[in-house]
KESETI-972809 format. One record per residue (C-alpha): y, z, x; residue in one letter. Coordinates in Angstrom, 3 decimals, always signed. Each point is the difference from the previous one (the first is absolute). Layout:
R        v        w        u aa
R        Y        Z        X  a
...
% end
This chain:
R        v        w        u aa
R  +11.819   -1.892  -19.454  x
R   -3.596   +1.241   -0.290  x
R   +1.202   +3.411   +1.165  x
R   +2.010   +0.344   -3.220  x
R   -3.177   -0.319   -2.068  x
R   -2.073   +2.856   +1.381  x
R   -0.591   +3.526   -1.159  x
R   +2.730   +2.546   +0.571  x
R   -2.118   +1.702   +2.693  x
R   +0.350   -3.055   +2.262  x
R   +2.610   +0.441   +2.716  x
R   +1.103   -2.369   +2.739  x
R   +0.063   +2.848   +2.535  x
R   -3.390   +1.563   -0.697  x
R   -2.096   -2.745   -1.679  x
R   -1.500   -2.942   +1.860  x
R   +0.791   -3.635   -0.646  x
R   -3.666   -0.557   -0.879  x
R   +0.332   +2.478   -2.877  x
R   +2.078   -2.666   -1.747  x
R   -3.177   -2.093   -0.166  x
R   -2.117   +2.679   -1.736  x
R   -1.940   -1.767   -2.754  x
R   -0.392   +3.248   -1.953  x
R   +1.639   +3.393   -0.009  x
R   -1.247   +2.422   +2.629  x
R   +0.774   +3.462   +1.257  x
R   +1.009   +0.070   +3.652  x
R   +1.680   +2.739   +2.000  x
R   +0.631   +1.888   -3.269  x
R   +1.762   -2.939   -1.665  x
R   -1.177   -2.287   -2.783  x
R   +0.730   -3.538   +1.144  x
R   -0.086   -2.896   -2.449  x
R   +1.326   -3.484   +0.667  x
R   +0.275   -2.156   -3.097  x
R   +0.980   -3.016   +2.103  x
R   -2.902   +0.371   +2.439  x
R   -1.060   -3.632   -0.474  x
R   +3.382   -1.241   +1.165  x
R   -0.041   +2.388   +2.969  x
R   -3.466   -1.041   +1.141  x
R   +0.920   -3.677   -0.406  x
R   +3.138   +0.696   +2.056  x
R   -2.111   +1.540   +2.799  x
R   -2.119   -3.170   +0.082  x
R   +3.022   -2.324   -0.213  x
R   +1.819   +1.902   +2.731  x
R   -3.060   -0.060   +2.262  x
R   -0.399   -3.756   -0.439  x
R   +3.722   -0.494   +0.695  x
R   -0.211   +2.138   +3.134  x
R   -2.961   -1.972   +1.361  x
R   +1.577   -3.373   -0.786  x
R   +3.377   +1.082   +1.401  x
R   -1.583   +1.309   +3.194  x
R   -1.890   -3.240   +0.533  x
R   +2.979   -2.240   -0.749  x
R   +2.733   +1.930   +1.777  x
R   -2.104   +1.415   +2.810  x
R   -0.562   -3.378   +1.574  x
R   +3.727   -0.723   -0.117  x
R   +1.407   +3.378   +0.960  x
R   -2.518   +1.873   +2.131  x
R   -1.076   -1.164   +3.419  x
R   -3.110   +0.435   +2.124  x
R   -3.036   +2.170   -0.466  x
R   +2.132   +2.919   -1.056  x
R   +1.420   -2.105   -2.804  x
R   -3.488   -1.113   -1.022  x
R   -1.132   +3.634   -0.064  x
R   +3.019   +0.911   -2.162  x
R   -0.880   -2.777   -2.454  x
R   -3.618   +1.193   -0.121  x
R   +1.101   +3.579   -0.733  x
R   +2.413   -1.123   -2.717  x
R   -2.922   -1.902   -1.548  x
R   -2.149   +3.159   +0.191  x
R   +2.763   +1.881   -1.789  x
R   +0.228   -2.711   -2.647  x
R   -3.754   -0.022   -0.546  x
R   +0.119   +3.781   -0.365  x
R   +2.631   -0.337   -2.713  x
R   -2.215   -2.490   -1.819  x
R   -2.855   +2.511   +0.214  x
R   +2.214   +2.781   -1.355  x
R   +0.763   -2.125   -3.046  x
R   -3.637   -0.907   -0.560  x
R   -1.323   +3.560   +0.418  x
R   +2.267   +2.437   -1.884  x
R   -0.018   +3.498   +1.477  x
R   -1.206   +1.645   -3.214  x
R   -3.019   -2.312   -0.299  x
R   -1.361   +0.417   +3.522  x
R   +2.126   +2.276   +2.154  x
R   -2.181   -0.281   +3.096  x
R   -0.048   -3.808   -0.005  x
R   +3.700   -0.083   -0.849  x
R   +0.716   +2.210   +3.011  x
R   -2.184   -2.203   +2.189  x
R   +1.870   -3.202   -0.936  x
R   +3.395   +1.730   +0.234  x
R   -0.589   +1.559   +3.428  x
R   +0.473   -3.247   +1.984  x
R   +3.455   -0.417   -1.529  x
R   +1.177   +3.268   +1.512  x
R   -1.670   -0.631   +3.345  x
R   +1.116   -3.620   +0.311  x
R   +3.597   +0.090   -1.150  x
R   +1.683   +2.154   +2.676  x
R   -1.829   -1.938   +2.716  x
R   +0.816   -3.339   -1.672  x
R   +3.674   +0.946   -0.015  x
R   -0.041   +0.969   +3.695  x
R   -1.812   -3.207   +0.931  x
R   +2.415   -1.994   -2.126  x
R   +2.905   +1.593   +1.864  x
R   -1.442   -0.852   +3.395  x
R   -0.808   -3.605   -0.909  x
R   +3.149   -1.096   -1.805  x
R   +1.217   -3.294   +1.367  x
R   +3.377   -0.455   +1.661  x
R   +1.828   -0.802   -3.246  x
R   -0.974   +3.376   -1.449  x
R   -0.177   +2.143   +3.129  x
R   +2.999   +2.035   -1.215  x
R   -2.181   +1.334   -2.846  x
R   -2.594   +1.458   +2.365  x
R   +1.625   +3.431   +0.538  x
R   +0.404   +0.472   -3.758  x
R   -3.588   -1.088   -0.551  x
R   -1.200   +2.662   +2.448  x
R   +1.962   +2.604   -1.996  x
R   -1.658   -1.153   -3.221  x
R   -3.392   +0.132   +1.770  x
R   +0.727   +3.595   +1.022  x
R   +0.987   +0.930   -3.578  x
R   -3.212   -1.581   -1.255  x
R   -2.031   +1.942   +2.562  x
R   +1.685   +3.295   -0.955  x
R   -0.667   -0.690   -3.674  x
R   -3.615   -0.914   +0.720  x
R   -0.666   +3.150   +2.033  x
R   +1.688   +2.193   -2.606  x
R   -1.837   -1.655   -2.877  x
R   -3.352   +0.212   +1.809  x
R   +0.601   +3.667   +0.747  x
R   +0.590   +0.741   -3.691  x
R   -3.031   -2.049   -1.061  x
R   -2.242   +1.791   +2.499  x
R   +1.308   +3.459   -0.882  x
R   +0.049   -0.669   -3.747  x
R   +3.733   +0.621   -0.055  x
R   +2.183   -1.456   -2.692  x
R   +3.652   +0.805   +0.557  x
R   +1.673   -3.061   +1.416  x
R   -3.147   -2.153   -0.006  x
R   +1.635   -2.850   -1.920  x
R   +3.142   +0.100   +2.117  x
R   -1.980   -0.156   +3.242  x
R   -2.164   -2.835   -1.317  x
R   +3.126   -1.948   -0.927  x
R   +1.509   +0.712   +3.426  x
R   -3.183   -1.356   +1.596  x
R   +0.126   -3.256   -1.961  x
R   +3.258   -0.991   -1.643  x
R   +2.361   -0.206   +3.004  x
R   -2.415   -2.411   +1.695  x
R   -0.255   -2.203   -3.067  x
R   +3.767   -0.133   -0.359  x
R   +0.438   -0.641   +3.715  x
R   -2.419   -2.947   +0.207  x
R   +2.005   -1.510   -2.855  x
R   +3.170   +0.475   +2.065  x
R   -1.687   -1.724   +2.947  x
R   -1.154   -2.891   -2.199  x
R   +3.428   -0.457   -1.607  x
R   +1.744   +0.226   +3.376  x
R   -2.336   -2.645   +1.395  x
R   +0.914   -2.339   -2.859  x
R   +3.688   +0.600   +0.588  x
R   -0.240   -0.623   +3.744  x
R   -2.162   -3.100   -0.488  x
R   +2.683   -1.829   -1.976  x
R   +2.197   -2.432   +1.898  x
R   +3.586   +1.168   +0.389  x
% end
């Protein structure tokens, strides 16, 4: 929705998700990026981060076993806190601090997914192989995105960032919904 209210130079393949939270227009990678709904986007980053932390704490205890499960919950919380930071520190206002609060998201999520896969309880064990695949996709997206950030590349940056993050977010929702379905008496 916010993506429909940005300047024409914004593209889902080449522009980052954080660019949707720009509080003023800025020139980046040769494009002028303006997001008229930046307030909604930054609030959404904070809301999503809070939801991720709360969901990890509530579902982690029920779904993930042992120390590996506890580590997965901790990493999901790190990712959620990073999202909160991204919403509180828009990239155009303080790019260095924004990058610093966003970095843990990219480092934590692929590992959180792998740990989630290895600690799924018996009711959800069948989801483990798929969760490892999503972890691998997240890792590939993270490495590709990091490579473009470090080399100041732009082509495909947004797509790789979305590959690093979105499949994991969708997949933890699948795990949560599956756990609710399997918890119901038959």
